[in-house]
Each structure stands twice: as C-alpha cells, then as structure tokens.
N, C-alpha and C positions, 0 to 999 in steps of 0.2 A: 604253738608253729608246726607247719605241716608241709610234707611234702608235694613241691609243685610239679613235677616234670624230671625225671630220669633219662639223661645221655650216655650209651655207652659207646664208645667211639676205637674201634682196634687198632693198633700202630702196628708198625714194620720197621725197625732198626738193625742198620748193617753187624753182623755175630761172626768173626771171626771162625777157621774151623777147628773148633774144639773136639779132641777125641775124647771116648769115654767107651761104656762095653757095650755099646747097642749100636753105637757108629762115631758120627761125627756130625757138630751142629752145620745148619744150612746155611746160605748166605745172610737169610732175613730172621731176626727172632722176631716173634709175635708177642703182642699184648693186650690188652683192654682198660682204656682210662675211664671209667666212671664218674658220671658227675650229678650230683642230688643237688638240684635247686630246691629251694622253700618258697612258700607265699610273703615270705619276711625278707627276702632278696639274699637270703644268706645261700650260700653254695658249699657243699661237703665234696671230698675228691677218696676216689679209692681207685685201686689199680688189680689189676686180673689176669688170668691167663688170657690170651687171643685165639686160640683152638676153636675152632667155627663150632664144633657142638656144643664147645660151652660157653661160648660168644651167644648162642641162640639160648641158652638156659638163662643167662645173667639178664638179655631183655626180657624175656617171659616173664621173670620173677620183679623185674622191676615194674611193669605195668600194674601188678597188683600190690605193690607198695606206695603208689601213689594217695595222697591224701591220709597217709599216715602219719603222726605225731612223729616230730622225729626222735623224743626221746623213748619211744616204744619198741626196746630193742626185742622183748622178746614175741611180744607182735609181729615185729619182723621178720623175726628167725620163723616162726610158724606159718607165716605166708608165704616164705620163700620154700620151706619144705613143702608144704602143701602144690604149690608150685610144680616142684620136681618131682612128686610124686613119689613111685617107685622104680622109678631109671636111675641108669649108672651111666656118667660117663666118665670112661677111662683116655688116659694120653695112651700115644702109641709108643713111648720110647722108655716106661714103666719104670723110671729111676726115683720116682717117688712111691713106689708100692704098688699095691693092686689098689683096682677101684673098688668102690662100694656106696650103696645110698647113702651111706651117713657122710661118706668123705666128699660126695658129691653136693650134700647139702651143704654141707660146711662150708664148702669151694665157693659155690654161688653165692651165699647168703656175705661172705668173707666182705668183699668189696664196698655192698652197700654200708655194713655196719661200720667199717671205714672212715667212711666218707658223711655218714647219721655221729661219731665221735666227733669226723673234723666241724660239724656244724654246731654240734655241742659248747665245743672249746672256743669256735669263735664267738658262740652268742655270751658264752662268759668270760672272752677276754681270756682265757688261763691254754695253756698248752695241753694236747692229748694226754701229755704223761699226767697231768697233775688230773685226770679223769680216772686215770687208772690205779691211783693211792700215792701220784708222785713219786717223780726223779730219787733216785738210791745213788745215781753216778750222772754226772755231768755229761760225759761224753761214751759213747761204747765201742769198745776195740771191736774192729774187725780184723779179719785173717787174709792174707795174701793167697788169693788160691790159684794154684799152678793147675795148668792143663798143658798133657802133651796135646801138642796142634800140627798141624802143617804150616808152611810158610806163607801158605796162602790158598782161596779158593782155587780150586782148578782152572785155568782157562785165565785166571785173573793174576794181577800182580801181588808180590807179597804184600803182605800189610807189615805194620809196625812193629809187633813183637817178634818178627820170625820164627823160623822154627823151632819146635822143642821134641825133640824124637828121641835124645838120651840123655844120662846124667847131667852132661855139660849143660846143654838146652836149657834143662829145668833149672838149674842153677842161676843160668843167664835171666829167663824169665823172676825168678825169684827178684834177684838182685834190681831188675828193672823196676820193678812194683814197689818194694822197698825203697827204693830212694825216690820215686815219687810218691808215694803214699806214706810212707814210714810205717807199716805193717810190723810188727814186733810177734809176730807166732805164720806159721805156713800151712797151706793143706795141699796135697798133691792129689787130684784125682786120677785115680788108677784103674785096672781092669783093662788097660789097654795094652800092656805085654804081657810076656809070664813074667810069676810074681817075682823070680829071681832078678829082672831085669828093672822091677820096679824097686825092689829092697836096696838093689846098688844105687838108683836114685835119692832113696831116704838117705842114705849112706854119704852121697855125696852135699845132700841140702846140711845133713850133720856137721861134714868137717867144713861148709863154708858159713854155716851160719851157727857154730855152739852154744849160743846160749839163749836160742828159741825155739819155742815150743813146734812140735812138730804131728802132722795128721796124717795119715795117707786113709783113702776111698776107694777102694774096688769094685765100687757097686754090685756086691754078692757073686762077682765074677769067681769065687774059690769056692773047692768044698769044704767040708769042714776039719779034715785032713791037712788039706793046703794054709787052710788058717792057722791052724794050730801051729805048721812050721814055721810061717811067715813070723807069728805072733813071738814065738821065742827066737826068733833071728834078729829080732830089732827091739827086744829088750831092753830097758832103760834109753831108748831112742823115741818112741812116739808117745806124745800127750796123749791120744786114744787112738784106737784101730778103727775105722768108720765101715760098716757093713761088709766084712767080710766076705760072708756067706749067708746063704737065703735063706728066707723066712725065720720063725721064730723059734722054732726047733733048732736049724741050723745054727743061730747064734748062741742057742742057749747051752750047745753042745763045744760052743767054744769058750763061752763065756768066764767061768771057771778057770779054766786051763792055759791062760794069755796072762802074763804078766801087767798089759794093762787094757782100761777098760774099754769095755765095745761102745760103739756111737751107734745111732740108726735115723734115718728120715726114709727107712725104705722098710722095716717090718713089724712098725709102728707108726700108724698115718693117722690114725684113728681113734677114738675112745675106745671103742668095744676092744682093741688090740692091747690096752692096759695090763688089764687082768689075767692074762697068761703068760705076758711078758715079763712082771711081777713075781708071778709065781713062780716060773721057770728063772728067776734071775738073770734072761737074756741080756739086759742092757745094764749099760752105768750112765752112760749120756744118751738122751734124747736131744736130737736136732728138731727144734719146733717150728713150725711156721705158719704164720696167722692167716697165709691164705689157703690152707685145708684144711686148720684145725680150728676154721670158723671164727676168726678174728680176731681182734685185740685182746677182749673181754674174755674169752672162751679161754684163750692161750694161757692169759694170766691165771686161770685155775686148773689150766693141765700143769702149771709149773707149781702152781703150790701142792697140787697132791704128787707130781714127781719127788718134791719135796720131803713129803711125809716118808717116802718108798728109799726115800736115800740115793733117787736118781737126779745127778747132775744136768745140767742144761747148758745146749748151747744153741745156733739157730742156723736153719735149713738155706740156702740161695737156689733161686731158680735164675736165669736172666731176666733182669728187672730195671725198672727208671724207678724217677726219684721220687714219687708218690709213695712205691713202696720201700724205697730205703728209708724216705719219712716215720714210715708207719712201722717199722721194724725197729728204726732208732727211740721212738717216741717207747715201744713195748719192750724191749731189752733194757732201757734207764732203768726201769720199774721192777725188776724181777730179781730181788734182794739174792738170788738164789744162782744167780747164772754166774759161772767162774769162768767159762768158755769165751774165746774171741768168737764173734759170730762169722758166718760166710756170707760173702757180698760177691756179685759177680759185678759192681759197677766198674773195675776197671779197663772191665771187655770192653764196657761201650764205650770207649775212648772221648769221651765229651757228649756223645749224643743224649739226648734230655727230652720231655716235654714239660717242665718246669721252668720257672724265671731263674738264670745264676742270682748265686749270692746263699740261698736257701741254709745249702747242705753242703760241707767241706770238711776234708779227713785234715785232722791234726795228729803227728804221732801214730798213725793208723786206725785212728777213733774218731769218730764223728759224733762232733758235740751237739746235743739237743737243741733243737730249733725252737727259739725262744717267743716267735711271734704267736699266736692265739691260732688253735687246733693243730694241724698236723704242721703248720709254718711255713708250708710250700704252696706256691700259685703257679695256674698254667701258664705255660707259654702259648699262646695262641698260632704264633705262627709255627712254631716247631711242633706243635700237636696237628697242625692243617697237613705240616710236611713230610708227618711220619703217617698219618693217616692216608694221605699220596701214596707212600711207600708199602702202604700195606694191600689198597686196591691195586697195584701193578708188578708188586712181587710174584702172585701167583704161587704162592703159599699160602694154603688155608689151616693147616694143621702140619705141628711139629713133628717130623718123621726121622731121625738120625739113620737110620739103618737103612731106609730105602737109597736117602741120600749118598750114604756109604757105597751101596751098590752098585753106585752108577760108576763107581770106578774100582770097587773090590766084588766083582758080581758074586764069587764065592764067600763072601763074608758072610756071617751068622754071631747073631747077641751071645755074649757070655755071659749066663747064668750057673752058677756052679759048675764051672767050666774048666777051671786049671786044679 
C-alpha cells in the first residue's frame, strides 16, 4: 500500500487569554491537520503545529513522501530529513525549549508518522496502541492544566472560565475542571507573578484539594537561587517542579538540592540533550511530546531510554485538537514506566474539535484508549472546513504571545531567569 496524496490543512480555533512567562495566548490557536491518502483507499490522520514556517516545511516534506510504502517509516524519516536539510524552525514563544535541526526534522516528521501508523492500524484492524506493543492501561490519566488568565480577551466579552489572577481564582478554575472532567491531579502554569504569589496559589490548591498531586511550571522564569528557595518552601507539597530554572546547567544546580523531582519540557527537548542531562542529574521527570520527539515510535524509544537511567515520564501538551489527543492517548497507554498524569489543553478547547464526536471522552480524569482501528478517530468534514476558514480570516500566522501582550502592556518583557 502506497501513499497517493498528502493534504495539510491549517486550522484555527478560539483560545482563551492564558498567561505565561512569555506573554498571553492570542484569541486564536493554530494547528495543521495532515491527511495521508493511500492507493488502497485508506486515510491516516496526523496533527501538528500551525505556524506558517512549520506548515511550509510540512507541505514540502509531504511532497517527498508520495509513492512511499506506508510501512517504510525509516525511509519516510530519511526523506523528511532530506527535505528539511540544515534548516531550523523555531517557535516564537520558546516555551518548548530552543530550536535545532534535529528538533525541526522530528517535528516535521511526527504528523506523517502518526498518520502512517493510523493507516497501518486500519489495514490490520487494530488500534495504534497495538502497533506500539499493546496497551498496559485501558485509559490514560490527564491533569487539570490551570493557567492564570484574564476574564476575556481585551475588547471582548468575558469567557465562561472567568478571571484567575489570584489564589482564589486558581482554586475556582481547578474546581470547574475537576467537576467537568474528574481530574485527579493538578498542574499550575506559573512564571506569571512573583514566586511568592505562586507559592500562595499552590498552598491554596493544597488546602482545597489535600489528596491530589500538584505541580508548578514557571517555564524557567526563576534563577537557580530562587528555584531553591521555592523548592524548599513547597517541600512535601509538589509531585514535581517543572522547569524552574533555564538550561541543563541551571536545572542541575537545583535538582540535587530540592526535595522534589525536577521535570522538563524545555531543557531536554531532543535526543542530543539526553546525555548531558543524564550526566549532570538535571532532571527526574521528562515530559515527552511526540510532536517534537519524532512521533510515537521514537517517543516510545525515548521512554525506554529514560527508564534505563531512572528518569520518570509524563507528557507535555500544547494547544491541540482531538487527533493529537488520540495519538497521545495511544502512546501513553503503551508506556509501562509512565507514572504521572499527562498534560492536556483539551478543556481550553471548550468543545471545539475537528474529529467526529464520540471517539474520545474523559472518565474520572482519564481518556479511555479508542478501540477502533488506527487512532480510532475520524475527521468531521464540516468542522475542519469551518476551522480552516477561521484560519484564513483570523489574521494570525504564527503564535506570538509576547507581541500580543505588548499591545496592552507595552513594557512587558518575557521572563527567563528573571526572578
């Protein structure tokens, strides 16, 4: 069975004003839906970033894959690598670490690999999880991913989530998500306010939810010295502390001197980062992400490597739609060493999606592995067309949290090693 055609469709969907160390989410989030069509009538789905530079790389690489056998994943990776060449695509926000050629190749390859696995699963009548070794859990737990946020985008009505700019607002947001999704762990995106304010938010969450694991992610907004102080202040409170300080060196300076593991999706974001991070003992938890670790198979290999070196696993999330959630769920279901609930932005989509309803659902904060063949999800054509139209008229071609924040706070500067 061979690839007949590849279609990459950029889409946009509404995104609330979520605050982070680099600014605030714009009103529209961008993604690209990749459809791989075969000469035998099967279609595979993948999902990736929607920024224009990345989209151009995906489309260029897709042209090189036409005619390829759908089982030839190594050949597909080599063709994508050749298409990318020595280029490096970086994101504007920097919240997933620095760009590199390796990371660019892996990110461009990922949606094609997921789509090819979707096709292979459909051809075999088996879920993608079975192609990755089989599920070791029937459902994948996700965490309530909390953000400081404005009540609504400036000039627009308040959204249904409301403002969350103090501990009371954060606790209220957690209650809403737990009530609606049943989450059994909580993560707070920090790096927005001074560290002591965010310590108070975590303590308020602990008082409100005494039995739930808590995490704090300031996106490297603190110095190592501040990271040590916060780590000591939150001893016994956090499941892990995520990316408190910049870089592998900064994390290593903190890791052995705080009472909780350090996690990252910023300082270890590609294979070449693993040797120095392991040698320096910089991290205890890796938040993998198949979107920039080269797809599902390569992410599974990274999981095995991390287990060898005693590094635990969780999973990073960017603003995403259902194709990605399905892929994340199949992958996470097959990793025996995954001990922490995964991140997801799904609640912030507020029901927007490109997939047909019914295949994905939350039960007690977890997503059951879809039992249909392949990823187990199908495109809702009307929803895809609507979101593509939104992409064409939203006026955003690259996520830029900092510039958007400066429209309302002109002196704003991104926080990296700031406090």
